[in-house]
C-alpha distance (Angstrom), angle and dihedral (degrees) to the residues before:
residue distance angle dihedral
X1 . . .
X2 3.83 . .
X3 3.79 116.9 .
X4 3.79 124.3 -121.6
X5 3.82 124.3 -132.2
X6 3.81 129.8 -55.5
X7 3.83 114.6 -82.1
X8 3.83 96.8 -153.7
X9 3.82 141.6 133.8
X10 3.77 129.9 -135.0
X11 3.82 114.4 -101.8
X12 3.82 88.9 -131.6
X13 3.78 92.0 58.2
X14 3.82 91.9 -118.1
X15 3.81 119.0 131.2
X16 3.82 119.5 -96.6
X17 3.82 113.5 -94.6
X18 3.86 105.9 -103.4
X19 3.80 91.3 -130.9
X20 3.82 87.7 70.4
X21 3.81 94.7 52.3
X22 3.80 123.2 96.9
X23 3.86 111.7 -126.0
X24 3.81 89.3 -143.2
X25 3.84 105.3 48.5
X26 3.87 95.8 17.7
X27 3.84 91.8 -136.1
X28 3.82 130.7 107.9
X29 3.81 107.7 -66.3
X30 3.78 118.0 -101.1
X31 3.84 114.2 -153.5
X32 3.81 91.9 -6.4
X33 3.83 119.6 -139.4
X34 3.82 127.8 -170.7
X35 3.80 129.0 -146.3
X36 3.79 126.0 -143.0
X37 3.80 88.7 -98.6
X38 3.83 91.4 60.3
X39 3.82 100.5 -108.0
X40 3.80 120.4 133.3
X41 3.80 129.6 -143.0
X42 3.81 140.7 168.1
X43 3.81 108.8 -86.6
X44 3.80 91.6 -121.9
X45 3.83 92.6 47.8
X46 3.82 97.9 51.5
X47 3.82 93.6 42.4
X48 3.79 89.7 50.5
X49 3.84 88.4 52.8
X50 3.83 92.5 50.4
X51 3.81 95.4 42.9
X52 3.80 114.0 178.9
X53 3.80 94.8 -26.4
X54 3.81 124.0 112.3
X55 3.82 92.0 -141.7
X56 3.79 127.4 52.1
X57 3.81 142.9 175.5
X58 3.77 124.5 -122.7
X59 3.83 107.4 -111.8
X60 3.86 88.7 -139.5
X61 3.82 106.5 47.8
X62 3.85 102.2 3.6
X63 3.79 92.9 -119.1
X64 3.81 110.1 164.4
X65 3.81 115.8 -125.3
X66 3.78 137.5 170.8
X67 3.78 115.1 -122.5
X68 3.81 95.2 -141.2
X69 3.82 99.9 60.3
X70 3.84 110.8 3.0
X71 3.83 98.2 52.0
X72 3.81 115.9 67.6
X73 3.78 143.6 162.5
X74 3.81 112.9 -89.6
X75 3.79 99.5 -142.1
X76 3.79 95.4 173.6
X77 3.80 96.4 55.3
X78 3.82 90.2 43.0
X79 3.81 88.9 58.0
X80 3.81 91.5 49.5
X81 3.80 92.7 49.1
X82 3.82 93.6 49.5
X83 3.80 89.2 51.5
X84 3.82 94.1 57.1
X85 3.83 113.0 119.4
X86 3.78 105.0 -127.2
X87 3.77 136.7 165.6
X88 3.81 128.1 -120.2
X89 3.76 115.8 -80.6
X90 3.83 86.1 -127.0
X91 3.81 92.6 59.2
X92 3.81 89.3 115.7
X93 3.84 85.9 60.9
X94 3.83 90.6 56.8
X95 3.82 98.4 -94.0
X96 3.83 105.0 150.4
X97 3.80 98.1 -167.4
X98 3.82 121.0 124.9
X99 3.82 132.6 167.2
X100 3.78 145.2 118.9
X101 3.78 116.8 -30.5
X102 3.81 90.7 -119.4
X103 3.84 88.1 65.5
X104 3.81 95.1 49.8
X105 3.81 98.0 90.4
X106 3.82 91.6 48.6
X107 3.83 89.5 50.6
X108 3.82 93.4 47.3
X109 3.84 89.4 59.5
X110 3.82 89.9 62.4
X111 3.82 102.2 25.0
X112 3.84 108.2 131.1
X113 3.82 90.3 -147.3
X114 3.82 96.1 51.6
X115 3.80 111.8 114.2
X116 3.84 112.7 -118.7
X117 3.80 136.5 176.1
X118 3.80 122.0 -113.8
X119 3.84 106.4 -88.5
X120 3.83 92.0 -137.6
X121 3.80 93.6 50.2
X122 3.76 104.1 -112.3
X123 3.85 88.9 143.8
X124 3.82 96.8 -113.4
X125 3.85 120.9 138.3
X126 3.82 118.1 -158.5
X127 3.86 144.2 142.0
X128 3.81 114.1 -72.6
X129 3.80 90.2 -119.2
X130 3.82 89.7 65.5
X131 3.83 94.5 54.8
X132 3.80 95.5 102.7
X133 3.79 94.3 49.8
X134 3.81 90.8 45.3
X135 3.82 91.7 53.6
X136 3.80 88.4 59.3
X137 3.82 92.6 58.3
X138 3.84 103.0 25.3
X139 3.83 109.5 132.5
X140 3.84 89.0 -140.7
X141 3.80 95.3 55.3
X142 3.82 119.5 119.9
X143 3.80 115.8 -109.9
X144 3.81 133.6 176.3
X145 3.78 119.5 -114.3
X146 3.82 107.4 -120.4
X147 3.81 90.8 -142.6
X148 3.81 107.2 45.0
X149 3.85 98.4 14.1
X150 3.80 90.8 -129.6
X151 3.82 118.1 145.4
X152 3.83 114.1 -115.2
X153 3.82 137.1 163.6
X154 3.80 110.3 -90.7
X155 3.81 93.6 -126.6
X156 3.84 89.3 56.1
X157 3.81 96.9 43.6
X158 3.81 94.4 97.6
X159 3.82 91.7 50.4
X160 3.81 89.9 46.8
X161 3.79 92.2 53.9
X162 3.81 95.2 45.0
X163 3.80 98.2 44.8
X164 3.80 114.1 11.9
X165 3.80 115.3 25.7
X166 3.83 108.4 105.9
X167 3.80 92.8 -159.1
X168 3.79 97.7 47.0
X169 3.86 111.2 118.8
X170 3.81 112.3 -114.9
X171 3.81 137.1 173.4
X172 3.81 124.0 -111.5
X173 3.82 108.5 -113.5
X174 3.82 91.6 -149.7
X175 3.78 104.5 48.7
X176 3.82 102.3 12.9
X177 3.82 95.5 -123.8
X178 3.81 108.9 157.1
X179 3.82 135.9 -149.4
X180 3.79 95.8 39.4
X181 3.78 113.2 147.1
X182 3.79 111.3 -114.2
X183 3.84 91.0 -123.0
X184 3.84 89.6 55.8
X185 3.81 97.5 51.2
X186 3.83 92.7 89.2
X187 3.81 89.9 53.0
X188 3.82 91.3 46.5
X189 3.83 93.3 56.3
X190 3.84 96.3 35.6
X191 3.80 110.3 131.1
X192 3.80 94.3 -139.9
X193 3.82 106.1 36.4
X194 3.83 105.4 10.9
X195 3.81 129.2 107.5
X196 3.82 102.5 -146.4
X197 3.86 106.8 125.7
X198 3.82 91.4 -153.2
X199 3.83 96.7 54.4
X200 3.79 116.5 109.1
X201 3.80 110.0 -117.6
X202 3.82 133.3 178.5
X203 3.79 122.3 -119.5
X204 3.81 111.4 -86.1
X205 3.82 87.0 -126.9
X206 3.81 90.6 62.1
X207 3.82 92.3 115.8
X208 3.83 89.0 54.2
X209 3.83 91.6 54.1
X210 3.86 107.8 -86.4
X211 3.80 108.3 126.5
X212 3.80 97.7 -179.2
X213 3.83 117.2 136.1
X214 3.81 131.5 -174.2
X215 3.80 143.2 136.9
X216 3.79 113.9 -54.0
X217 3.83 90.7 -117.1
X218 3.83 90.8 60.4
X219 3.79 99.2 44.7
X220 3.80 96.3 87.1
X221 3.82 89.8 62.5
X222 3.83 89.2 51.3
X223 3.81 91.5 51.9
X224 3.82 92.3 49.7
X225 3.81 94.1 47.8
X226 3.80 96.9 45.9
X227 3.81 102.6 40.0
X228 3.83 95.2 123.2
X229 3.79 92.8 46.5
X230 3.81 90.8 51.0
X231 3.82 91.7 49.2
X232 3.81 90.7 51.5
X233 3.79 90.6 50.2
X234 3.79 91.0 49.8
X235 3.79 92.4 49.6
X236 3.80 91.4 51.8
X237 3.76 90.0 48.3
X238 3.81 92.2 51.0
X239 3.81 91.7 50.6
X240 3.81 90.4 51.1
X241 3.80 91.0 48.0
X242 3.80 91.3 50.2
X243 3.81 90.8 52.9
X244 3.80 90.5 47.3
X245 3.81 89.5 49.3
X246 3.81 91.6 56.1
X247 3.79 91.5 49.1
X248 3.80 91.6 47.9
X249 3.81 90.2 48.1
X250 3.80 90.2 54.8
X251 3.81 91.2 45.7
X252 3.81 89.8 50.1
X253 3.81 92.1 51.3
X254 3.82 89.9 49.8
X255 3.81 91.6 47.9
X256 3.81 91.7 48.8
X257 3.79 90.7 50.9
X258 3.80 91.1 49.6
X259 3.79 90.0 46.5
X260 3.81 90.9 52.7
X261 3.79 91.3 51.7
X262 3.80 90.7 46.7
X263 3.80 91.8 50.4
X264 3.82 89.7 50.4
X265 3.80 90.8 51.3
X266 3.80 90.8 47.4
X267 3.80 90.8 50.2
X268 3.80 91.4 49.6
X269 3.79 91.7 48.9
X270 3.81 91.1 47.2
X271 3.82 90.5 54.1
X272 3.80 89.8 47.5
X273 3.81 90.8 48.6
X274 3.81 92.1 51.9
X275 3.79 90.0 49.6
X276 3.82 90.3 50.3
X277 3.82 90.8 49.5
X278 3.80 91.1 53.8
X279 3.83 95.0 44.0
X280 3.79 122.8 94.8
X281 3.82 110.5 -165.7
X282 3.82 102.9 165.5
X283 3.79 96.3 88.0
X284 3.81 89.5 -114.0
X285 3.81 129.5 82.5
X286 3.82 140.7 164.8
X287 3.78 121.2 -135.1
X288 3.81 119.6 -156.1
X289 3.80 104.7 -162.6
X290 3.82 111.2 -160.2
X291 3.82 113.8 -163.9
X292 3.80 96.0 173.6
X293 3.80 94.1 103.5
X294 3.81 95.0 37.5
X295 3.79 107.7 93.4
X296 2.93 113.4 -170.6
X297 3.81 100.2 22.2
X298 3.85 107.7 -108.5
X299 3.77 123.2 -121.1
X300 3.79 93.8 -113.7
X301 3.83 138.8 5.2
X302 3.81 133.0 -167.7
X303 3.80 129.5 -138.8
X304 3.81 122.0 -130.2
X305 3.85 111.4 -85.4
X306 3.82 120.0 -91.2
X307 3.81 134.6 -175.9
X308 3.78 126.5 -126.9
X309 3.83 89.3 -138.8
X310 3.80 140.3 -36.6
X311 2.96 107.0 -55.8
X312 3.79 92.6 19.0
X313 3.78 148.2 124.5
X314 3.82 119.7 -67.6
X315 3.83 114.7 -128.5
X316 3.80 141.0 176.1
X317 3.80 130.9 -161.3
X318 3.81 114.8 -129.3
X319 3.80 118.9 -157.9
X320 3.84 116.9 -160.8
X321 3.82 107.8 -164.9
X322 3.84 92.9 -166.5
X323 3.78 97.1 37.6
X324 3.82 104.1 148.4
X325 3.80 133.9 -10.0
X326 3.77 124.6 -132.0
X327 3.77 110.2 -177.8
X328 3.79 107.5 -60.3
X329 3.82 93.5 -13.8
X330 3.77 130.7 86.0
X331 3.80 120.9 -151.5
X332 3.81 119.4 -151.4
X333 3.82 115.9 -133.7
X334 3.79 132.6 -148.4
X335 3.83 125.4 -153.7
X336 3.80 134.7 -177.8
X337 3.82 108.6 -138.8
X338 3.81 119.3 -162.4
X339 3.82 110.7 -136.0
X340 3.79 132.5 -160.8
X341 3.81 103.6 -94.0
X342 3.77 136.2 -170.2
X343 3.83 93.3 -114.5
X344 3.84 96.5 51.6
X345 3.83 93.0 108.3
X346 3.82 89.3 61.1
X347 3.82 96.7 47.4
X348 3.79 137.3 79.6
X349 3.80 122.0 -118.5
X350 2.94 145.5 -116.5
X351 3.83 95.5 52.2
X352 3.81 118.1 -126.8
X353 3.79 124.4 -173.6
X354 3.80 147.7 96.7
X355 3.80 124.6 -100.5
X356 3.80 124.0 -167.0
X357 3.82 117.9 -143.0
X358 3.84 115.7 -164.9
X359 3.81 127.5 -171.6
X360 3.83 105.5 -150.9
X361 3.80 126.4 -142.7
X362 3.80 118.2 -130.4
X363 3.83 128.3 -138.4
X364 3.80 120.1 -114.0
X365 3.79 107.9 107.3
X366 3.85 97.0 -80.9
X367 3.81 120.6 135.6
X368 3.79 99.2 -14.9
X369 3.83 91.7 -158.6
X370 3.81 95.9 50.4
X371 3.82 116.9 121.3
X372 3.77 136.1 -163.4
X373 3.79 113.9 -84.9
X374 3.81 116.3 -134.6
X375 3.78 137.6 -177.2
X376 3.82 126.5 -174.0
X377 3.80 107.4 -146.0
X378 3.79 116.0 -151.3
X379 3.82 105.5 -141.4
X380 3.78 103.1 -169.0
X381 3.78 127.2 165.2
X382 3.81 94.6 -2.2
X383 3.83 107.2 171.6
X384 3.77 124.7 -137.1
X385 3.81 116.1 -83.2
X386 3.79 101.2 -122.9
X387 3.82 98.1 165.3
X388 3.80 98.5 56.1
X389 3.83 91.0 -129.1
X390 3.81 113.3 158.0
X391 3.83 93.1 -147.0
X392 3.79 107.8 38.5
X393 3.82 115.6 163.5
X394 3.80 96.1 -151.6
X395 3.83 90.2 50.8
X396 3.85 94.4 52.3
X397 3.80 131.2 94.1
X398 3.79 124.8 172.2
X399 3.81 154.7 123.8
X400 3.78 118.9 -82.7
X401 3.83 99.9 -164.0
X402 3.78 99.0 48.5
X403 3.84 100.2 139.0
X404 3.77 138.0 -25.4
X405 3.77 110.7 -89.8
X406 3.83 91.6 -129.6
X407 3.82 90.1 55.1
X408 3.82 92.5 45.6
X409 3.80 92.9 53.4
X410 3.84 94.9 48.6
X411 3.82 135.6 66.6
X412 2.95 136.9 -49.0
X413 3.83 88.8 33.0
X414 3.81 98.2 37.4
X415 3.80 118.6 38.7
X416 3.81 120.7 170.9
X417 3.82 87.2 -10.3
X418 3.84 91.8 -60.1
X419 3.84 121.6 127.6
X420 3.82 125.6 -174.9
X421 3.82 126.3 -152.0
X422 3.80 130.2 -178.2
X423 3.83 117.5 -154.9
X424 3.81 120.3 -169.3
X425 3.81 138.6 168.7
X426 3.82 105.7 -122.0
X427 3.83 104.5 170.6
X428 3.81 115.3 39.5
X429 3.72 119.7 -118.1
X430 3.78 121.0 -120.3
X431 3.78 98.8 -107.8
X432 3.84 108.1 37.8
X433 3.81 128.5 59.5
X434 3.81 102.1 -163.8
X435 3.84 97.9 78.3
X436 3.81 122.9 110.8
X437 3.83 116.8 -103.4
X438 3.79 122.9 -134.7
X439 3.78 142.7 162.3
X440 3.78 107.5 -133.5
X441 3.76 133.4 143.8
X442 3.76 117.0 -99.4
X443 3.83 111.6 -124.9
X444 3.76 119.2 -163.6
X445 3.79 114.0 -74.8
X446 3.77 127.1 -165.7
X447 3.75 139.9 -161.4
X448 3.80 110.1 -115.1
């Protein structure tokens, strides 16, 4: 909303020059504008007269003018008006300020006699100079409760103390005891742990079977008059508890026995599970040989056991690093060693079959043309391992010149002291049907 003119008085006490007054609002013009006929008005007054129309009439002499090009800002008269020396509009309230009109609005924002509203909305209206004193008595001011030290609005302090404050002292409605903190009233009247003599409480032998109830002050008489009855109830309760104890003791013994059997079963299943985890029964296995913790490199190492099928024969791969010597070179050897397995009673011996051993290359940019090295070991007439020895000569078949030791211990076959082998059944044995078939040539195999 646009403001009308300035309602001010000259500091000298002289009347305002009429040329500065707006003919519409009769006050000193604010943002003066001039029409084509030479009359001046407040901007808000003349625009309110014109409204939304493009043409208007001068309120003084009715001259018609167009708002777009025959109504303009009168900058010169605006400058004169803003330079008038006037006094504060609160001069009747003893404000002694005076100055140019252009400084009036800035002064009004700090004038101690200017009427303002309470900043915390209590509804009071007072001179700005009284703000500090009003804040000390404002009903909306924040105060601290002297009991709980919580901040509340002053006008609600009485309600807070009477209804809400947990530390306000109150009087028990049952016994009349005073100065009990409101938060402690529930404890005071509690039937089990309270102290109020007028609270209804049950007999302390309730669990034994006495269901009497009365005010706390009268209970001592009840205890004195019913001592024998209470002792009888307690004795009956003790007998019942003793019987229950015997039953629970028997139940506990039964539960412990069942628990022991369950733990045994769990242990047996755990052992079986570990054995299943370690067992390979597909006739094919991969061996990751880690030499990092083998310093120096041992003469021979064995793979984990694997089965040719299920049921099937249990085997291990033996790697001899220094298998045979040819001049200055050593050739590493590989052997398949038949082990004593858990299915041996179901199988036919001697074992007959072919097992393929493959040394795998590893990625890493070494020897781009290098290929996997394989040997098919002819395991014919291998007798049953009756001793359980891991390295039995008569139960071993293999190839002595598998790969030069220097090649085996270098990339691409050995990276970061890790070597990978693949072992697979390629020609089925005579007495198990789970082995993997294959059509591979049969290189010479030897007994170690």
